[in-house]
C-alpha positions as semicolon CSV with decimal commas, in nm:
position;residue;x (nm);y (nm);z (nm)
1;X;0,880;0,425;2,885
2;X;1,189;0,621;3,006
3;X;1,366;0,302;3,110
4;X;1,277;0,124;2,786
5;X;1,391;0,428;2,586
6;X;1,724;0,442;2,774
7;X;1,789;0,071;2,717
8;X;1,708;0,107;2,347
9;X;1,940;0,408;2,315
10;X;2,226;0,217;2,480
11;X;2,173;-0,081;2,251
12;X;2,170;0,146;1,947
13;X;2,493;0,310;2,058
14;X;2,648;-0,033;2,081
15;X;2,529;-0,124;1,733
16;X;2,302;-0,398;1,863
17;X;1,969;-0,273;1,736
18;X;1,793;-0,012;1,523
19;X;1,490;0,198;1,606
20;X;1,188;0,192;1,372
21;X;0,997;0,522;1,361
22;X;0,667;0,357;1,461
23;X;0,826;0,219;1,777
24;X;0,906;0,560;1,920
25;X;0,577;0,738;1,843
26;X;0,242;0,714;2,014
27;X;-0,092;0,644;1,840
28;X;-0,293;0,919;1,673
29;X;-0,069;1,047;1,943
30;X;-0,280;1,085;2,253
31;X;-0,613;1,209;2,113
32;X;-0,901;0,977;2,197
33;X;-1,109;0,691;2,060
34;X;-1,383;0,804;1,823
35;X;-1,736;0,756;1,953
36;X;-1,878;0,732;1,601
37;X;-1,749;0,703;1,244
38;X;-2,007;0,567;0,997
39;X;-1,811;0,736;0,713
40;X;-1,478;0,585;0,819
41;X;-1,300;0,351;0,576
42;X;-1,000;0,136;0,660
43;X;-0,788;0,063;0,352
44;X;-0,640;-0,287;0,311
45;X;-0,346;-0,377;0,089
46;X;-0,338;-0,744;-0,016
47;X;-0,579;-0,822;0,267
48;X;-0,381;-0,649;0,543
49;X;-0,462;-0,327;0,731
50;X;-0,282;-0,043;0,559
51;X;-0,427;0,312;0,563
52;X;-0,731;0,516;0,656
53;X;-0,997;0,690;0,446
54;X;-1,357;0,806;0,422
55;X;-1,658;0,702;0,216
56;X;-1,828;0,995;0,040
57;X;-2,102;0,809;-0,151
58;X;-2,224;0,452;-0,200
59;X;-1,930;0,346;-0,418
60;X;-1,660;0,607;-0,366
61;X;-1,390;0,629;-0,097
62;X;-1,137;0,910;-0,048
63;X;-0,782;0,839;0,070
64;X;-0,422;0,944;0,003
65;X;-0,260;0,854;-0,329
66;X;0,051;0,717;-0,160
67;X;-0,171;0,463;0,020
68;X;-0,269;0,293;-0,306
69;X;0,031;0,331;-0,536
70;X;0,193;-0,013;-0,503
71;X;0,208;-0,173;-0,852
72;X;0,022;-0,505;-0,867
73;X;-0,125;-0,475;-0,516
74;X;-0,490;-0,554;-0,445
75;X;-0,689;-0,306;-0,238
76;X;-1,009;-0,342;-0,039
77;X;-1,190;-0,147;0,233
78;X;-1,373;-0,198;0,562
79;X;-1,637;0,070;0,596
80;X;-1,878;0,214;0,850
81;X;-1,765;0,113;1,199
82;X;-1,512;0,246;1,451
83;X;-1,410;-0,120;1,492
84;X;-1,282;-0,186;1,141
85;X;-1,324;-0,561;1,187
86;X;-1,700;-0,496;1,202
87;X;-1,697;-0,276;0,892
88;X;-1,863;-0,363;0,562
89;X;-1,615;-0,523;0,320
90;X;-1,581;-0,412;-0,042
91;X;-1,314;-0,458;-0,309
92;X;-1,155;-0,159;-0,480
93;X;-1,243;-0,191;-0,848
94;X;-1,066;0,124;-0,975
95;X;-0,825;0,386;-0,845
96;X;-0,842;0,747;-0,970
97;X;-0,587;1,022;-0,904
98;X;-0,574;1,385;-1,021
99;X;-0,352;1,484;-1,312
100;X;-0,188;1,755;-1,105
101;X;-0,020;1,504;-0,875
102;X;-0,190;1,593;-0,547
103;X;-0,161;1,324;-0,280
104;X;-0,527;1,224;-0,294
105;X;-0,713;0,931;-0,452
106;X;-1,068;0,818;-0,520
107;X;-1,141;0,447;-0,493
108;X;-1,440;0,307;-0,681
109;X;-1,584;0,009;-0,496
110;X;-1,713;-0,309;-0,656
111;X;-2,044;-0,276;-0,471
112;X;-2,259;-0,013;-0,303
113;X;-2,219;0,042;0,071
114;X;-2,508;0,195;0,266
115;X;-2,397;0,415;0,556
116;X;-2,373;0,784;0,650
117;X;-2,127;0,938;0,405
118;X;-1,875;1,211;0,480
119;X;-2,001;1,552;0,375
120;X;-1,734;1,748;0,189
121;X;-1,658;2,111;0,272
122;X;-1,420;2,378;0,144
123;X;-1,422;2,632;0,427
124;X;-1,108;2,616;0,641
125;X;-0,892;2,896;0,782
126;X;-0,592;2,951;1,004
127;X;-0,696;2,914;1,366
128;X;-0,976;2,665;1,296
129;X;-1,004;2,356;1,513
130;X;-0,980;2,041;1,304
131;X;-1,041;1,676;1,384
132;X;-0,834;1,413;1,206
133;X;-0,930;1,044;1,218
134;X;-0,733;0,724;1,158
135;X;-0,638;0,371;1,255
136;X;-0,263;0,443;1,276
137;X;0,016;0,279;1,475
138;X;0,042;0,293;1,851
139;X;0,364;0,339;2,050
140;X;0,444;-0,031;2,023
141;X;0,421;-0,033;1,645
142;X;0,076;-0,196;1,634
143;X;-0,201;-0,074;1,404
144;X;-0,519;0,025;1,584
145;X;-0,839;-0,182;1,574
146;X;-1,056;0,107;1,692
147;X;-1,077;0,444;1,518
148;X;-0,900;0,733;1,690
149;X;-0,938;1,110;1,657
150;X;-0,700;1,396;1,732
151;X;-0,797;1,760;1,777
152;X;-0,551;1,998;1,610
153;X;-0,529;2,368;1,518
154;X;-0,492;2,482;1,155
155;X;-0,173;2,688;1,107
156;X;-0,167;2,743;0,730
157;X;-0,384;2,691;0,423
158;X;-0,241;2,720;0,072
159;X;-0,072;2,549;-0,225
160;X;-0,327;2,267;-0,200
161;X;-0,228;2,182;0,157
162;X;-0,359;2,230;0,510
163;X;-0,108;2,230;0,795
164;X;-0,192;2,196;1,162
165;X;-0,025;2,184;1,501
166;X;-0,085;1,942;1,783
167;X;-0,382;1,993;2,011
168;X;-0,483;1,694;2,222
169;X;-0,302;1,468;1,974
170;X;-0,162;1,427;1,622
171;X;-0,108;1,164;1,355
172;X;0,113;0,861;1,307
173;X;0,187;0,610;1,029
174;X;-0,127;0,430;0,915
175;X;-0,338;0,743;0,964
176;X;-0,257;0,847;0,605
177;X;-0,570;0,898;0,399
178;X;-0,780;0,965;0,708
179;X;-1,044;1,237;0,692
180;X;-0,991;1,582;0,840
181;X;-1,306;1,763;0,957
182;X;-1,377;2,128;1,037
183;X;-1,727;2,224;1,144
184;X;-1,863;1,879;1,065
185;X;-1,741;1,885;0,703
186;X;-1,446;1,694;0,558
187;X;-1,197;1,956;0,441
188;X;-0,884;1,746;0,405
189;X;-0,717;1,408;0,356
190;X;-0,427;1,341;0,592
191;X;-0,094;1,271;0,418
192;X;0,201;1,332;0,654
193;X;0,316;1,427;1,003
194;X;0,640;1,466;1,197
195;X;0,500;1,264;1,492
196;X;0,607;1,546;1,726
197;X;0,390;1,852;1,678
198;X;0,263;1,899;1,318
199;X;0,057;1,727;1,050
200;X;-0,012;1,800;0,682
201;X;-0,323;1,726;0,477
202;X;-0,429;1,750;0,114
203;X;-0,696;2,016;0,074
204;X;-1,045;1,913;-0,043
205;X;-1,103;2,268;-0,169
206;X;-0,804;2,252;-0,404
207;X;-0,931;1,923;-0,550
208;X;-1,307;1,981;-0,531
209;X;-1,367;2,003;-0,908
210;X;-1,173;1,680;-0,972
211;X;-1,365;1,498;-0,697
212;X;-1,697;1,610;-0,845
213;X;-1,600;1,529;-1,204
214;X;-1,470;1,183;-1,107
215;X;-1,727;1,065;-0,853
216;X;-2,027;1,289;-0,910
217;X;-2,016;1,396;-0,544
């Protein structure tokens, strides 16, 4: 990696190449492969792997708004398996977002999917250990086939956001929309990270009424 990085830097200095962010960051950086994820949902855009998410009831999936905001795009999901290729396929029939503009979205599926759904929670505090899941990019710029999880520590909670610092890993592109768990409950939806030491998530607590009113969950 050091040699490859040095060569890339020299080429960049000479104007011979550019560096894409995904190429210089690791997967859900370090972390580990998830042993289970029946509530996991991989989001597809126009049939291609795109983002991460979670299924919270038979026909409703939670993800980030910015994952599903491309005008005219078709969205679908693969649900219920750490290997997303083995997940149950469903088409996204409708996309719902809150009026307040939070980076969160509910996807209504065109069919019911039977699995173990993510249980939503609202209790999260500074110092809590969180687990964030996703199928994001690896260090070579390839999206993951198998679900990964990173353990992080919550550093702030407020203004509709949860922020956390790196533990045994952190997030990368493609992990957006992935569920964030504390104490076995989903408390957040991942939305951003600096790929060095911090990640940011949309708070479930701040959007709990909208989720209930929209999905009945």
